[in-house]
Steps between C-alpha positions, in 0.01 A plus 500: 500500500167354603457364851203300377560124538579310181473126450788319331578135442805330644634148461607347831664159484326423171153617608332818380349731758382858496597766750346843545738777608525874464731611217771635734529152655525334156773746405688443826474121458649530150780722631585259783499202264729683256738600779518136610548382141192282487164497322198645680336156500800351684497773764123463542543122540760558773266741679216250466710213639610709800153612606259327732177481296296500820646839592476692173427474131758525224422865421552597864820296516634682193413840650677405826805375306521827307464701821771297675730536199476878495526526877824307481362187662 
C-alpha cells in the first residue's frame, strides 16, 4: 500500500471538492463510513461541517477524525 498522497474528488453538500490523502487514510475513511452505514461523501461532509476552517484544512480534519476513531475517541 502506497503512502504517497492521492487526490480524490468528494461531493460535500452538493459541491465537488478534491482532497489529497495517503492511501491508508482513504482506506480507513471508507472503513469508518461502512461501519457507520453511510457513504464516504456523507462522512466527509460531517467532518467538514465540524471543523474550524481557520484551524485546519479538510485533509487534516479527515486525518484527525481517522486517528480519533482508531484511538477510541
